[in-house]
C-alpha positions in Angstrom: -4.1 -28.8 26.9 -3.2 -30.5 23.8 -2.6 -29.1 20.0 -2.5 -31.5 16.9 -1.7 -29.5 13.7 -1.3 -31.2 10.6 1.1 -29.3 8.3 3.1 -29.9 5.3 5.9 -27.7 6.5 6.3 -28.9 10.5 9.5 -27.0 10.1 8.1 -23.7 10.0 5.6 -25.0 12.9 8.2 -26.2 15.5 9.9 -23.2 15.2 7.1 -20.6 16.0 6.5 -23.1 19.1 9.8 -23.2 20.3 9.8 -19.4 20.8 8.1 -17.1 23.6 4.8 -17.6 25.3 4.1 -20.7 23.7 7.4 -22.5 24.9 6.7 -21.0 28.3 3.8 -22.6 28.1 4.8 -26.3 27.3 7.4 -25.4 29.8 4.9 -25.2 32.2 3.0 -28.1 31.1 -0.2 -26.0 30.2 0.5 -26.8 26.6 1.3 -29.9 25.0 2.2 -29.8 20.8 2.3 -32.6 18.6 3.4 -31.6 14.7 2.2 -34.1 11.7 3.4 -33.6 8.4 0.2 -35.5 6.7 3.2 -36.1 3.6 3.9 -39.2 5.8 0.3 -40.6 4.8 0.6 -40.3 1.1 1.2 -43.1 -0.8 3.6 -43.6 -4.1 7.3 -42.5 -5.1 6.9 -38.8 -4.8 4.1 -39.3 -1.3 1.7 -36.7 -3.8 -1.0 -34.9 -1.6 -2.3 -32.7 -4.1 -3.8 -32.8 -7.7 -5.5 -31.3 -10.7 -9.1 -30.3 -10.0 -12.3 -31.8 -11.5 -14.0 -29.4 -14.1 -10.5 -27.5 -14.6 -9.0 -24.6 -13.5 -5.8 -23.2 -12.2 -4.0 -24.4 -8.9 -3.7 -28.4 -6.8 -6.1 -29.2 -4.9 -5.3 -31.4 -1.5 -6.5 -34.5 -2.0 -8.8 -37.1 0.2 -6.9 -40.2 0.9 -3.8 -38.6 2.8 -5.5 -36.3 4.7 -8.3 -39.1 5.9 -5.7 -41.1 7.2 -3.2 -38.4 8.9 -6.5 -37.0 10.5 -7.9 -40.5 12.0 -4.4 -41.4 12.9 -3.6 -38.5 14.8 -7.0 -38.7 16.0 -6.4 -41.8 17.3 -2.9 -41.0 19.4 -4.4 -39.8 22.5 -7.6 -41.0 24.2 -9.1 -37.4 24.8 -11.6 -36.6 21.8 -10.1 -33.4 19.5 -11.9 -30.6 19.2 -11.2 -30.2 14.8 -10.2 -26.8 13.5 -9.9 -26.2 9.7 -8.2 -23.4 8.7 -10.0 -21.8 5.6 -10.9 -18.2 4.7 -14.3 -19.3 4.0 -14.5 -19.8 8.0 -16.5 -18.0 10.8 -13.9 -15.0 11.7 -11.6 -15.8 14.7 -12.0 -13.6 17.3 -10.7 -13.5 21.2 -14.2 -14.8 22.0 -13.3 -17.6 19.9 -9.9 -18.1 21.6 -11.9 -18.3 25.1 -14.0 -20.9 23.6 -11.0 -23.1 22.7 -9.1 -22.6 25.7 -11.6 -24.7 27.8 -11.1 -27.4 25.5 -8.9 -30.3 26.1 -7.9 -31.0 23.1 -7.7 -29.1 19.7 -6.8 -30.5 16.1 -5.4 -28.1 13.5 -5.6 -28.8 9.5 -3.8 -26.4 7.8 -4.5 -26.5 3.8 -2.2 -25.5 0.7 -2.4 -25.0 -2.9 -6.1 -24.0 -3.6 -7.4 -25.7 -1.3 -9.1 -28.8 -0.1 -11.3 -31.6 -1.6 -14.5 -30.9 -0.8 -15.5 -34.5 0.8 -12.6 -33.5 3.2 -14.4 -30.9 4.6 -17.8 -33.5 4.3 -15.9 -36.1 6.5 -15.2 -34.6 9.5 -17.2 -32.6 12.1 -14.7 -29.4 11.6 -15.2 -26.4 13.2 -14.3 -23.8 10.0 -12.0 -20.7 11.3 -10.7 -18.1 9.1 -8.1 -14.9 10.8 -9.7 -12.6 8.5 -10.5 -11.3 5.2 -7.7 -12.3 3.2 -5.5 -15.5 1.6 -2.7 -16.9 3.0 -0.4 -19.7 0.7 -1.2 -22.0 3.8 -2.9 -22.3 7.4 0.2 -22.4 9.2 0.8 -19.2 10.0 -3.3 -18.9 11.0 -3.1 -21.9 13.1 -0.4 -20.6 14.9 -2.0 -17.5 15.4 -5.2 -19.4 16.7 -2.6 -21.3 18.9 -1.3 -18.4 20.8 -4.1 -16.3 21.1 -6.0 -19.6 23.0 -2.8 -20.7 24.7 -2.3 -17.3 26.4 -5.7 -17.7 28.2 -4.5 -21.0 29.7 -4.3 -20.7 33.4 -0.5 -20.3 34.4 0.8 -19.3 31.6 1.4 -15.6 31.9 3.0 -13.8 34.6 0.2 -11.5 35.6 -3.3 -13.6 35.3 -5.0 -9.9 34.9 -3.4 -9.1 31.7 -5.6 -10.6 29.6 -8.4 -9.2 31.3 -8.0 -5.1 30.4 -6.4 -5.5 26.8 -7.8 -5.2 23.5 -11.0 -7.7 23.3 -10.5 -8.8 26.8 -13.4 -9.7 29.5 -13.3 -6.3 31.3 -15.2 -4.4 28.4 -17.0 -7.7 26.7 -14.8 -7.7 23.9 -15.9 -4.7 22.7 -13.4 -2.6 23.6 -9.8 -1.7 22.3 -6.9 -1.0 25.1 -6.4 2.0 26.6 -3.1 4.0 25.7 0.0 2.7 28.0 2.6 4.3 29.1 6.5 3.4 31.2 9.6 5.8 31.8 11.0 8.2 31.3 7.8 10.9 32.5 8.8 12.7 29.2 10.4 11.7 26.1 11.0 14.4 23.4 8.7 16.5 24.5 5.7 13.7 24.8 4.3 13.8 28.2 2.7 10.7 30.3 -0.6 11.9 31.6 -0.5 13.5 35.1 -3.5 11.1 36.1 -1.6 7.8 35.4 0.9 9.3 37.8 -1.0 10.7 40.3 -1.7 7.3 42.4 -5.2 8.1 42.5 -6.8 4.6 41.4 -10.0 5.3 40.9 -9.2 7.7 38.5 -7.0 6.1 36.8 -9.2 3.5 36.3 -12.1 5.7 34.7 -9.1 7.6 32.7 -8.3 4.2 31.3 -12.0 3.4 30.4 -12.4 7.1 29.1 -9.8 6.1 26.7 -10.5 3.1 25.7 -14.2 3.8 24.5 -12.5 7.1 22.4 -10.2 4.9 20.8 -12.2 2.2 20.1 -15.0 4.9 18.5 -12.1 6.5 16.3 -10.3 3.1 15.3 -13.2 0.0 15.3 -16.3 1.6 15.4 -18.4 -1.6 14.5 -17.3 -2.9 17.8 -19.8 -0.8 19.7 -22.2 -1.9 17.0 -22.3 -5.2 17.7 -25.3 -6.5 19.8 
């Protein structure tokens, strides 16, 4: 799977891509990353990619010309048609189900915004899947893009050491994405007066599975009851 990331801060993105699961995915050949600085497509001495908004107002807005050139150029670099993702707080909420949608794509192109946002014609000029990672505003789309890439890459076949690890985690397929993960424990069996539940060291797999299912439901009721109300 190929990821193309367009950003004004390529070093910031490449640093994250070179660590952890993202690095492992690339080494295994499951994922390929191409990072492009869209300032390279700006003209003029200062290679400006932004300008003041028509109608007035604070801040600067990303310009059409360099962004259109950058997106079209990056699309042309590979024969596979990319799924275009625009990172914006106005987009649809990014959830585990969206990560699963993206994980079956051959190629995903992500555009990271900066400043006060995009000239509206950048939105209109391409068939974007507009995605938001939450109801808050970041300084730019880089961190949001990395969240999307990370959540997607770990679903690709062969990336994680244990393929089943994504099945029962929070928002995993085991509970149709509507449960938080059950509590986890490891050695020692007791620490500062806190003990591992007896059922987990009983060796009774059916009872362990039952306990985990109950705990997942209770934790979801307490922390994210909205998940239980989703249709």
